[in-house]
N, C-alpha and C positions, 0 to 999 in steps of 0.2 A: 240290326246285323252288324257284325263287327268284321270291319276290313281286313282283309289278311295282311295288309301292308302297313296298318297301323299296330299290330302287336307282334312281338318278336315270337318265333319259335322256341319252346322251351323244350330241352332234352329229358330224356327221363331221369338222369342224374345231372346234378351240378356240383361245384366243388366252392369250398369258402375255407378260409384260415380258421384253424382251431383255436387260435389265440384271441382272446377276448378283446383286447385292444384294436385288433385288424379284422374283425369278423363281421363288418358292417355291408360286404358285397359279397354277392353271388355270382359266380363265374361259370361260363361255359367250360366243360373239361376239354383238356388239351387231348386229341386223339391219338398223336404220337409219343405221349409220355406213357411210361410204364407205371409211374407214380401218379396220384392225384394233382394235377396242376392246373392252372388257368390256360385258356387258350391264348388270352393276351398276355403281355409282358409283365403284369403283377407279380408273378411268380419270380420273374429274373431280379425285380428290384430288391427283393426281401428274403430271408431266409426263412422264411414263414413255412408252417407244414400245412399242407391241406388235405381237407376231407371229403370224400364224396358221399352223397345224401341224395333223396328225392326232393325234388323243389318244395314240395309241401312240408319237409322237415324244417325249412329254413324261411317262413312266412314273413318275419319280421325285418329281413335283410333286403337290400337294394340291388337290383340288378347292375352289374358292371356296365359301363357305357361304352367302353372302347369296343370297336367293331368287330374283334375276333370273338368277342363274347356276344353281347346282345346290344350294341350299338347299331343305328342304323337310321332308317327314315320314321319308323315309328317315335322316336324321341322327340 
């Protein structure tokens, strides 16, 4: 049985950078943004464009560890 504290809640959609060099991380979408943007400050740090997709469309990517995205006790 998987402990609910040990695993992050994965939303129906995630966002990731569409640039190849920055596409290694999957982020939780920012609920206050009209455009696909990460919930953490990664979107502010670069001028990368983000795309929204179901989590299964990004299986080789790592989940962002910042707390607004997927950071927390499960790490």
